[in-house]
LOMI-505916 format. One record per residue (C-alpha): residue number from 0; residue in one letter; x, y, z. Coordinates in Angstrom, 2 decimals. Layout:
<atoms>
[atom NUM, "A", [X, Y, Z]];
...
</atoms>
This chain:
<atoms>
[atom 0, "M", [105.10, 133.34, 102.19]];
[atom 1, "I", [105.53, 131.34, 98.97]];
[atom 2, "E", [109.06, 130.40, 97.89]];
[atom 3, "L", [110.27, 128.65, 94.74]];
[atom 4, "E", [112.94, 125.98, 94.97]];
[atom 5, "K", [114.51, 123.44, 92.63]];
[atom 6, "A", [113.56, 119.84, 93.47]];
[atom 7, "K", [116.08, 116.95, 93.39]];
[atom 8, "S", [114.63, 115.92, 90.01]];
[atom 9, "G", [115.53, 119.32, 88.54]];
[atom 10, "L", [111.97, 120.61, 88.33]];
[atom 11, "M", [110.76, 123.59, 90.31]];
[atom 12, "T", [108.83, 123.00, 93.50]];
[atom 13, "V", [107.31, 125.48, 95.92]];
[atom 14, "K", [107.04, 126.06, 99.66]];
[atom 15, "Y", [104.50, 127.96, 101.72]];
[atom 16, "D", [105.23, 128.88, 105.32]];
[atom 17, "N", [108.28, 126.62, 105.10]];
[atom 18, "K", [106.17, 123.58, 104.07]];
[atom 19, "Y", [106.43, 121.99, 100.63]];
[atom 20, "I", [103.35, 122.24, 98.43]];
[atom 21, "H", [104.95, 119.75, 96.04]];
[atom 22, "S", [107.62, 117.14, 96.65]];
[atom 23, "K", [111.16, 118.42, 97.13]];
[atom 24, "Y", [112.36, 115.26, 95.38]];
[atom 25, "D", [110.10, 114.50, 92.41]];
[atom 26, "P", [106.96, 116.66, 91.96]];
[atom 27, "I", [105.82, 114.75, 88.87]];
[atom 28, "R", [105.86, 111.39, 90.64]];
[atom 29, "E", [104.00, 112.90, 93.58]];
[atom 30, "G", [101.42, 114.31, 91.16]];
[atom 31, "Q", [100.93, 110.84, 89.68]];
[atom 32, "Q", [100.39, 109.41, 93.16]];
[atom 33, "F", [97.87, 112.15, 93.90]];
[atom 34, "A", [95.87, 111.28, 90.76]];
[atom 35, "D", [96.04, 107.56, 91.54]];
[atom 36, "G", [94.75, 108.25, 95.04]];
[atom 37, "N", [91.61, 109.86, 93.57]];
[atom 38, "I", [91.14, 107.50, 90.65]];
[atom 39, "E", [87.50, 106.68, 91.53]];
[atom 40, "L", [86.45, 110.29, 90.99]];
[atom 41, "L", [88.23, 110.65, 87.65]];
[atom 42, "S", [85.55, 108.70, 85.76]];
[atom 43, "K", [82.98, 111.45, 86.34]];
[atom 44, "S", [81.90, 113.74, 83.51]];
[atom 45, "I", [82.42, 116.78, 85.76]];
[atom 46, "I", [85.48, 116.71, 88.02]];
[atom 47, "A", [86.13, 119.39, 90.64]];
[atom 48, "V", [89.53, 120.07, 92.18]];
[atom 49, "Y", [90.50, 122.69, 94.70]];
[atom 50, "G", [94.18, 123.56, 94.56]];
[atom 51, "L", [96.30, 124.40, 91.53]];
[atom 52, "G", [99.75, 124.45, 93.07]];
[atom 53, "L", [102.23, 124.32, 90.20]];
[atom 54, "G", [99.90, 122.03, 88.27]];
[atom 55, "Y", [101.87, 118.75, 88.42]];
[atom 56, "H", [98.89, 116.86, 89.87]];
[atom 57, "I", [96.62, 118.50, 87.29]];
[atom 58, "D", [98.81, 117.11, 84.48]];
[atom 59, "S", [98.46, 113.63, 85.98]];
[atom 60, "I", [94.69, 113.92, 86.40]];
[atom 61, "V", [94.25, 115.01, 82.76]];
[atom 62, "K", [96.15, 111.91, 81.60]];
[atom 63, "K", [93.92, 109.59, 83.62]];
[atom 64, "M", [90.46, 111.16, 83.21]];
[atom 65, "N", [88.13, 110.51, 80.29]];
[atom 66, "S", [88.75, 112.72, 77.28]];
[atom 67, "S", [85.08, 113.72, 77.31]];
[atom 68, "S", [85.19, 114.85, 80.95]];
[atom 69, "I", [85.67, 118.44, 82.07]];
[atom 70, "L", [88.02, 119.29, 84.93]];
[atom 71, "Y", [87.31, 122.42, 86.96]];
[atom 72, "V", [90.25, 123.63, 89.03]];
[atom 73, "F", [89.61, 126.28, 91.70]];
[atom 74, "E", [92.49, 128.26, 93.17]];
[atom 75, "Y", [91.99, 131.38, 95.27]];
[atom 76, "N", [95.65, 132.13, 95.94]];
[atom 77, "M", [96.68, 134.37, 93.06]];
[atom 78, "E", [100.36, 134.06, 93.92]];
[atom 79, "L", [100.16, 130.33, 93.25]];
[atom 80, "V", [98.33, 131.00, 89.98]];
[atom 81, "K", [101.09, 133.42, 88.96]];
[atom 82, "Y", [103.89, 130.93, 89.65]];
[atom 83, "C", [102.02, 128.13, 87.89]];
[atom 84, "R", [101.68, 130.28, 84.77]];
[atom 85, "E", [105.41, 130.91, 84.81]];
[atom 86, "I", [106.55, 127.34, 85.51]];
[atom 87, "N", [103.87, 125.02, 84.11]];
[atom 88, "S", [101.77, 127.10, 81.71]];
[atom 89, "K", [100.52, 124.10, 79.73]];
[atom 90, "V", [97.88, 123.34, 82.38]];
[atom 91, "F", [96.13, 126.55, 81.27]];
[atom 92, "N", [95.95, 125.31, 77.68]];
[atom 93, "Y", [94.16, 121.97, 78.13]];
[atom 94, "K", [90.85, 122.16, 76.25]];
[atom 95, "N", [88.98, 120.16, 78.89]];
[atom 96, "V", [90.42, 122.02, 81.90]];
[atom 97, "K", [88.84, 125.21, 83.24]];
[atom 98, "I", [90.81, 127.09, 85.90]];
[atom 99, "I", [88.84, 129.48, 88.09]];
[atom 100, "D", [91.06, 131.77, 90.14]];
[atom 101, "G", [90.56, 134.23, 92.97]];
[atom 102, "D", [90.28, 137.20, 90.62]];
[atom 103, "D", [87.08, 135.78, 89.14]];
[atom 104, "D", [84.12, 137.83, 90.39]];
[atom 105, "K", [81.94, 134.73, 90.18]];
[atom 106, "F", [84.39, 132.43, 91.96]];
[atom 107, "Y", [81.93, 131.28, 94.66]];
[atom 108, "E", [79.01, 131.07, 92.27]];
[atom 109, "K", [81.01, 128.83, 89.92]];
[atom 110, "L", [82.28, 126.72, 92.80]];
[atom 111, "A", [78.74, 126.15, 94.08]];
[atom 112, "E", [77.51, 125.28, 90.59]];
[atom 113, "C", [80.39, 122.87, 90.03]];
[atom 114, "L", [79.89, 121.15, 93.39]];
[atom 115, "D", [76.21, 120.78, 92.60]];
[atom 116, "K", [77.06, 119.01, 89.34]];
[atom 117, "S", [80.01, 116.92, 90.49]];
[atom 118, "Q", [78.70, 116.14, 94.01]];
[atom 119, "D", [82.31, 115.84, 95.19]];
[atom 120, "I", [85.64, 117.64, 95.19]];
[atom 121, "I", [89.25, 116.52, 95.09]];
[atom 122, "T", [91.28, 118.65, 97.48]];
[atom 123, "H", [94.97, 119.36, 97.00]];
[atom 124, "K", [95.48, 119.93, 100.70]];
[atom 125, "A", [98.86, 121.65, 100.43]];
[atom 126, "S", [97.41, 124.31, 98.11]];
[atom 127, "L", [94.34, 124.75, 100.32]];
[atom 128, "D", [96.55, 125.34, 103.35]];
[atom 129, "T", [97.94, 128.49, 101.72]];
[atom 130, "I", [94.59, 130.28, 102.25]];
[atom 131, "R", [93.99, 128.98, 105.74]];
[atom 132, "F", [94.33, 132.41, 107.34]];
[atom 133, "S", [93.79, 134.72, 104.36]];
[atom 134, "N", [90.39, 133.22, 103.44]];
[atom 135, "E", [89.15, 131.24, 106.42]];
[atom 136, "L", [85.61, 131.08, 105.00]];
[atom 137, "L", [86.66, 129.29, 101.80]];
[atom 138, "Y", [89.20, 127.11, 103.64]];
[atom 139, "N", [86.50, 125.89, 106.01]];
[atom 140, "L", [83.92, 125.54, 103.25]];
[atom 141, "I", [86.15, 123.13, 101.30]];
[atom 142, "N", [87.10, 121.17, 104.41]];
[atom 143, "D", [83.48, 120.92, 105.56]];
[atom 144, "Y", [82.26, 119.79, 102.16]];
[atom 145, "S", [84.93, 117.09, 101.98]];
[atom 146, "M", [84.15, 115.88, 105.50]];
[atom 147, "A", [80.42, 115.83, 104.83]];
[atom 148, "R", [80.87, 113.77, 101.68]];
[atom 149, "Q", [83.09, 111.27, 103.45]];
[atom 150, "F", [80.61, 110.96, 106.30]];
[atom 151, "Q", [77.66, 110.67, 103.94]];
[atom 152, "F", [78.97, 107.37, 102.60]];
[atom 153, "S", [80.30, 106.01, 105.87]];
[atom 154, "K", [78.85, 103.08, 107.78]];
[atom 155, "C", [78.49, 105.35, 110.81]];
[atom 156, "N", [76.20, 107.69, 108.87]];
[atom 157, "E", [74.04, 104.80, 107.67]];
[atom 158, "E", [73.58, 103.73, 111.27]];
[atom 159, "L", [72.67, 107.25, 112.40]];
[atom 160, "I", [70.14, 107.63, 109.59]];
[atom 161, "K", [68.50, 104.35, 110.59]];
[atom 162, "L", [68.49, 105.42, 114.25]];
[atom 163, "G", [66.88, 108.74, 113.35]];
[atom 164, "E", [64.18, 106.98, 111.36]];
[atom 165, "E", [63.43, 104.66, 114.27]];
[atom 166, "N", [63.26, 107.61, 116.69]];
[atom 167, "Y", [60.98, 109.46, 114.31]];
[atom 168, "E", [58.51, 106.58, 114.10]];
[atom 169, "V", [58.28, 106.41, 117.90]];
[atom 170, "N", [58.25, 110.14, 118.65]];
[atom 171, "K", [55.69, 111.15, 116.02]];
[atom 172, "K", [53.09, 108.80, 117.55]];
[atom 173, "Q", [53.15, 110.73, 120.81]];
[atom 174, "N", [51.00, 113.78, 121.43]];
[atom 175, "Y", [53.88, 116.16, 122.03]];
[atom 176, "R", [53.41, 119.90, 121.73]];
[atom 177, "S", [54.79, 121.68, 118.68]];
[atom 178, "I", [57.71, 124.09, 118.81]];
[atom 179, "G", [55.29, 126.80, 117.69]];
[atom 180, "E", [53.61, 126.61, 121.08]];
[atom 181, "F", [56.96, 127.23, 122.79]];
[atom 182, "V", [57.71, 130.16, 120.48]];
[atom 183, "D", [54.34, 131.70, 121.36]];
[atom 184, "L", [55.35, 131.69, 125.03]];
[atom 185, "Y", [58.38, 133.91, 124.39]];
[atom 186, "K", [57.51, 135.94, 121.29]];
[atom 187, "D", [56.80, 139.05, 123.38]];
[atom 188, "S", [59.87, 138.80, 125.62]];
[atom 189, "V", [62.43, 141.60, 125.36]];
[atom 190, "K", [65.09, 139.87, 127.42]];
[atom 191, "P", [68.37, 138.83, 125.74]];
[atom 192, "Y", [68.81, 135.11, 125.16]];
[atom 193, "V", [71.75, 133.26, 126.70]];
[atom 194, "I", [72.70, 130.01, 124.95]];
[atom 195, "T", [74.75, 127.78, 127.23]];
[atom 196, "A", [77.00, 125.14, 125.67]];
[atom 197, "S", [79.21, 122.68, 127.53]];
[atom 198, "G", [82.63, 124.17, 126.80]];
[atom 199, "P", [84.97, 124.43, 129.81]];
[atom 200, "S", [84.64, 128.22, 130.11]];
[atom 201, "L", [81.00, 127.81, 131.13]];
[atom 202, "D", [82.15, 126.78, 134.62]];
[atom 203, "D", [83.69, 130.23, 135.11]];
[atom 204, "E", [80.43, 132.05, 134.33]];
[atom 205, "L", [77.87, 130.04, 136.28]];
[atom 206, "E", [78.03, 132.10, 139.48]];
[atom 207, "L", [77.55, 135.35, 137.59]];
[atom 208, "L", [74.76, 133.84, 135.52]];
[atom 209, "K", [73.02, 132.67, 138.69]];
[atom 210, "E", [73.26, 136.13, 140.27]];
[atom 211, "N", [71.72, 137.71, 137.19]];
[atom 212, "R", [69.35, 134.92, 136.22]];
[atom 213, "E", [66.26, 137.09, 135.84]];
[atom 214, "K", [67.85, 139.36, 133.24]];
[atom 215, "F", [67.93, 136.65, 130.58]];
[atom 216, "N", [66.02, 133.96, 128.80]];
[atom 217, "I", [68.32, 130.92, 129.06]];
[atom 218, "I", [68.36, 128.10, 126.53]];
[atom 219, "S", [70.66, 125.23, 127.51]];
[atom 220, "V", [71.91, 122.51, 125.21]];
[atom 221, "G", [71.52, 119.07, 126.73]];
[atom 222, "S", [75.18, 118.63, 127.59]];
[atom 223, "S", [75.23, 121.82, 129.71]];
[atom 224, "F", [71.89, 121.18, 131.44]];
[atom 225, "R", [73.37, 119.37, 134.43]];
[atom 226, "A", [76.04, 122.06, 134.95]];
[atom 227, "L", [73.30, 124.70, 135.24]];
[atom 228, "M", [71.01, 122.63, 137.44]];
[atom 229, "N", [73.83, 121.66, 139.78]];
[atom 230, "K", [74.41, 125.38, 140.31]];
[atom 231, "G", [70.73, 126.08, 140.94]];
[atom 232, "I", [70.18, 127.74, 137.56]];
[atom 233, "R", [66.92, 126.68, 135.92]];
[atom 234, "P", [67.01, 127.37, 132.17]];
[atom 235, "D", [63.89, 128.36, 130.27]];
[atom 236, "A", [64.42, 125.44, 127.88]];
[atom 237, "V", [66.84, 122.63, 127.15]];
[atom 238, "V", [67.53, 121.44, 123.60]];
[atom 239, "I", [68.74, 118.10, 122.23]];
[atom 240, "I", [69.08, 116.81, 118.67]];
[atom 241, "D", [71.22, 113.67, 119.10]];
[atom 242, "G", [69.47, 110.38, 118.42]];
[atom 243, "K", [71.53, 108.07, 120.61]];
[atom 244, "E", [70.33, 106.41, 123.81]];
[atom 245, "I", [73.28, 107.74, 125.85]];
[atom 246, "V", [71.79, 111.25, 125.64]];
[atom 247, "K", [69.39, 110.32, 128.45]];
[atom 248, "K", [72.34, 110.47, 130.86]];
[atom 249, "Q", [72.16, 114.25, 130.53]];
[atom 250, "F", [68.79, 114.18, 132.30]];
[atom 251, "E", [69.12, 111.39, 134.85]];
[atom 252, "G", [68.28, 112.83, 138.26]];
[atom 253, "Y", [66.54, 115.80, 136.65]];
[atom 254, "E", [63.93, 113.93, 134.64]];
[atom 255, "N", [60.99, 115.33, 136.62]];
[atom 256, "E", [61.78, 119.03, 136.19]];
[atom 257, "N", [59.11, 121.37, 134.82]];
[atom 258, "I", [61.47, 122.82, 132.21]];
[atom 259, "P", [60.58, 122.64, 128.50]];
[atom 260, "L", [62.50, 120.10, 126.44]];
[atom 261, "C", [62.79, 121.04, 122.75]];
[atom 262, "F", [63.82, 118.38, 120.25]];
[atom 263, "P", [63.45, 117.29, 116.61]];
[atom 264, "A", [61.30, 114.26, 115.81]];
[atom 265, "T", [64.47, 112.25, 115.13]];
[atom 266, "A", [65.97, 112.87, 118.60]];
[atom 267, "S", [66.71, 110.17, 121.17]];
[atom 268, "R", [63.40, 108.46, 121.94]];
[atom 269, "W", [64.86, 107.10, 125.19]];
[atom 270, "T", [65.63, 110.60, 126.42]];
[atom 271, "V", [62.25, 111.99, 125.41]];
[atom 272, "E", [60.46, 109.12, 127.12]];
[atom 273, "L", [62.57, 109.46, 130.29]];
[atom 274, "Y", [61.92, 113.18, 130.68]];
[atom 275, "K", [58.58, 113.98, 132.32]];
[atom 276, "G", [58.57, 117.75, 131.87]];
[atom 277, "P", [56.84, 119.66, 129.03]];
[atom 278, "K", [58.03, 118.56, 125.58]];
[atom 279, "Y", [58.05, 120.56, 122.36]];
[atom 280, "M", [58.88, 118.75, 119.12]];
[atom 281, "F", [60.05, 120.32, 115.85]];
[atom 282, "N", [60.83, 119.35, 112.25]];
[atom 283, "I", [58.06, 116.76, 112.13]];
[atom 284, "T", [57.03, 117.29, 108.49]];
[atom 285, "D", [58.12, 119.44, 105.56]];
[atom 286, "N", [54.94, 121.47, 106.03]];
[atom 287, "D", [55.63, 122.56, 109.61]];
[atom 288, "D", [54.82, 126.23, 110.18]];
[atom 289, "I", [58.12, 126.68, 112.02]];
[atom 290, "K", [61.26, 124.83, 110.95]];
[atom 291, "I", [64.28, 124.82, 113.24]];
[atom 292, "A", [67.74, 124.69, 111.67]];
[atom 293, "T", [70.04, 122.06, 113.17]];
[atom 294, "R", [72.87, 121.57, 110.66]];
[atom 295, "G", [74.18, 118.70, 112.73]];
[atom 296, "T", [74.90, 120.67, 115.90]];
[atom 297, "V", [72.63, 121.36, 118.85]];
[atom 298, "A", [74.11, 124.86, 119.23]];
[atom 299, "V", [72.54, 125.88, 115.91]];
[atom 300, "A", [69.18, 124.44, 116.97]];
[atom 301, "A", [69.27, 126.37, 120.27]];
[atom 302, "M", [70.25, 129.55, 118.42]];
[atom 303, "D", [67.51, 129.16, 115.86]];
[atom 304, "I", [64.87, 128.62, 118.53]];
[atom 305, "A", [65.95, 131.94, 120.05]];
[atom 306, "V", [65.77, 133.52, 116.59]];
[atom 307, "K", [62.26, 132.17, 116.02]];
[atom 308, "C", [61.24, 133.53, 119.44]];
[atom 309, "G", [62.15, 137.01, 118.22]];
[atom 310, "A", [65.47, 137.48, 120.00]];
[atom 311, "K", [67.19, 140.82, 119.50]];
[atom 312, "M", [70.37, 139.72, 121.28]];
[atom 313, "V", [71.88, 136.23, 121.65]];
[atom 314, "I", [74.75, 135.64, 124.08]];
[atom 315, "F", [76.98, 132.55, 123.96]];
[atom 316, "L", [78.41, 131.01, 127.13]];
[atom 317, "G", [80.62, 127.93, 126.99]];
[atom 318, "Q", [80.61, 127.88, 123.18]];
[atom 319, "D", [84.37, 127.38, 123.19]];
[atom 320, "L", [84.71, 125.11, 120.14]];
[atom 321, "A", [88.27, 124.47, 121.26]];
[atom 322, "F", [90.42, 123.17, 124.10]];
[atom 323, "I", [90.83, 125.33, 127.19]];
[atom 324, "G", [93.97, 123.79, 128.63]];
[atom 325, "D", [93.36, 120.09, 128.03]];
[atom 326, "K", [89.59, 120.30, 128.43]];
[atom 327, "S", [86.86, 120.52, 125.81]];
[atom 328, "H", [83.88, 120.28, 128.19]];
[atom 329, "T", [82.65, 121.43, 131.59]];
[atom 330, "E", [83.53, 119.63, 134.81]];
[atom 331, "T", [80.18, 117.80, 134.72]];
[atom 332, "F", [81.15, 116.05, 131.47]];
[atom 333, "E", [82.92, 113.17, 133.18]];
[atom 334, "K", [80.10, 112.78, 135.72]];
[atom 335, "V", [77.46, 112.61, 133.01]];
[atom 336, "Y", [79.21, 110.18, 130.71]];
[atom 337, "G", [81.42, 108.29, 133.13]];
[atom 338, "F", [84.73, 108.74, 131.32]];
[atom 339, "V", [87.61, 111.19, 131.28]];
[atom 340, "D", [87.53, 114.18, 128.96]];
[atom 341, "N", [90.73, 113.36, 127.07]];
[atom 342, "S", [89.71, 114.50, 123.61]];
[atom 343, "K", [92.89, 116.49, 123.15]];
[atom 344, "L", [94.92, 113.30, 123.52]];
[atom 345, "V", [92.69, 111.24, 121.24]];
[atom 346, "Y", [92.04, 113.52, 118.25]];
[atom 347, "K", [94.51, 115.06, 115.84]];
[atom 348, "N", [94.28, 118.73, 116.70]];
[atom 349, "K", [94.15, 121.80, 114.51]];
[atom 350, "V", [94.38, 125.45, 115.48]];
[atom 351, "V", [92.03, 128.37, 114.91]];
[atom 352, "K", [91.98, 132.03, 115.82]];
[atom 353, "S", [91.09, 132.50, 119.47]];
[atom 354, "V", [88.94, 135.20, 121.08]];
[atom 355, "D", [92.08, 136.92, 122.39]];
[atom 356, "G", [93.57, 137.23, 118.91]];
[atom 357, "G", [96.03, 134.35, 119.21]];
[atom 358, "V", [95.51, 130.74, 118.16]];
[atom 359, "I", [93.97, 127.85, 120.07]];
[atom 360, "S", [93.90, 124.06, 119.64]];
[atom 361, "T", [90.71, 122.54, 118.27]];
[atom 362, "T", [89.49, 119.69, 116.04]];
[atom 363, "Q", [88.10, 119.62, 112.51]];
[atom 364, "G", [84.75, 118.66, 114.02]];
[atom 365, "Y", [84.67, 121.81, 116.15]];
[atom 366, "I", [85.71, 123.86, 113.13]];
[atom 367, "S", [82.76, 122.41, 111.24]];
[atom 368, "F", [80.40, 123.36, 114.09]];
[atom 369, "K", [81.92, 126.86, 114.16]];
[atom 370, "N", [81.23, 127.27, 110.44]];
[atom 371, "K", [77.59, 126.29, 110.90]];
[atom 372, "I", [77.14, 128.70, 113.80]];
[atom 373, "E", [78.71, 131.48, 111.73]];
[atom 374, "S", [76.40, 130.64, 108.82]];
[atom 375, "L", [73.33, 131.11, 111.02]];
[atom 376, "I", [74.76, 134.43, 112.25]];
[atom 377, "R", [75.26, 135.60, 108.66]];
[atom 378, "N", [71.63, 134.75, 107.91]];
[atom 379, "N", [70.36, 136.84, 110.84]];
[atom 380, "T", [72.11, 140.19, 110.60]];
[atom 381, "H", [69.21, 141.90, 112.42]];
[atom 382, "I", [70.23, 140.11, 115.64]];
[atom 383, "K", [73.20, 141.06, 117.81]];
[atom 384, "F", [75.28, 137.98, 118.64]];
[atom 385, "I", [77.75, 138.25, 121.53]];
[atom 386, "N", [80.31, 135.56, 122.31]];
[atom 387, "C", [81.36, 135.51, 125.97]];
[atom 388, "S", [83.12, 132.16, 125.62]];
[atom 389, "K", [86.90, 131.81, 125.90]];
[atom 390, "G", [87.81, 129.57, 122.99]];
[atom 391, "A", [87.55, 130.01, 119.22]];
[atom 392, "F", [86.79, 133.35, 117.60]];
[atom 393, "I", [83.28, 133.24, 116.07]];
[atom 394, "N", [82.97, 135.41, 112.99]];
[atom 395, "G", [79.96, 137.72, 113.04]];
[atom 396, "A", [79.76, 137.84, 116.83]];
[atom 397, "E", [81.00, 140.57, 119.16]];
[atom 398, "H", [83.50, 139.22, 121.70]];
[atom 399, "V", [83.31, 140.59, 125.24]];
[atom 400, "N", [83.51, 139.19, 128.76]];
[atom 401, "F", [80.22, 138.24, 130.39]];
[atom 402, "D", [80.90, 140.48, 133.38]];
[atom 403, "Y", [81.20, 143.43, 130.98]];
[atom 404, "I", [77.65, 142.78, 129.79]];
[atom 405, "I", [76.41, 142.59, 133.36]];
[atom 406, "K", [78.13, 145.84, 134.35]];
[atom 407, "N", [76.88, 147.73, 131.31]];
[atom 408, "N", [73.13, 147.70, 131.67]];
[atom 409, "N", [72.74, 149.56, 128.39]];
[atom 410, "M", [73.80, 146.36, 126.62]];
[atom 411, "I", [70.84, 144.43, 128.01]];
</atoms>
C-alpha cells in the first residue's frame, strides 16, 4: 500500500509497505545523490531509468544529463504515476523526458527497444520494489538485466570468458560425438523426462525415484550426479556447462561409468578429459544442426536437451532455487566440494513465492536462474512441465508431489 507523508524538509514523500520510496528528511537531496551515483551513464544520448517515484531523482538527472540526450523513464505502478502527477507534475513536461507507464499497451516493446539502444538501465530500486509481487516478471527482468550488465564488465566475467575460450580450443580438437547423436537415441522415447538438480529436496525423492527408475528418462546435472549414483540410480545422461577445473570433483570415483556426458564446447576440459564414458558435445559452431540453450545455468541446458529429444513431459526434482532450512544443496554437496554448505549465512538473502504458496529465502542468483528456467518453459508451451521440488514456485510449471505422479499412472 502506498502512503503519502510530509518529509522533514516540507516536501511530500511516499511510503510503500511501510518503507520509504524517497527520503523522509530531504527527498530533493536524496534525488541529487541518486543522480550523482549514476553520473557515468548520464553522458549517453539515450538514458533509460526504471522507477518514477515522485520524480525527485528524475529532476536531478535532467539537470545533469546533456541537453541533447533523451531520458526514458519506465514505471509500471500506476498509483505511483498518479501521485507523481499530483505532486511533481513538471517531470511530465520536460521536452527530453519520455515517461512510459503501465497503461501503455507497448510498455514491454518500448522497454526492449530502449534497452537495445541504451545498453544499460538506471534502476530506482525503491520504485521497482513496489511491483515485486504484482508484476514478478518485470521485477525480475529489470533485476536480471542490471545484474547481467554488472557482471559483463566485471573482472570475474573476463576470466570466465578466457577460461571458456581455452576450454573450447582443447575440446574442439577431440573427436567427441555431437549432441545430435544423443538426441537420435531418445527421439522415439515416450517416457517422461526427470531432470535432477542438486537442491536439498532431491534427497527426499531418491528412494522413490530408484523404485520407479524404469518409468523415466533421467537427465542429471553434474552437481546431482553423485547423489544419484550413491543411491544406485544410473541416469540416462549427465550435463555440465561450467568451465572451471573444480567441476571434475563431481565425477571423481565415477569417471569410468558408461553414462553419456553432455557438455558445451566451452565446458571444463579437465572434467571432460577425466570422464571415460561416452561424450556428446554441443554448441560447437553457429552452424550446428542442434543448438542447446544454456543461459548461464545447467538446468536450462538439461531441460533443452530433453526438449530436443522430443519430451512431452519434463519433471523437476531438486530444482529448489531456494533454501530448505539452511541448506541450498543435497547432502553430497559437502562431500563433493569439501566445504560446508553455508550459503544462507554468506549471501544476502531475498524471498520468493514458495511452492506451498508462502514465501521462502533465496538469493538474487537463484532468482536469475528461476527466470531463465521460466523463459524456456514459456517458449515450449507444447510440453507439460511439472515441478516436484520443494522450494521456489516456478511459473509455467504444475506443482505436485512426486509420489502423486507415481500413484497416478495416467500422468505418466
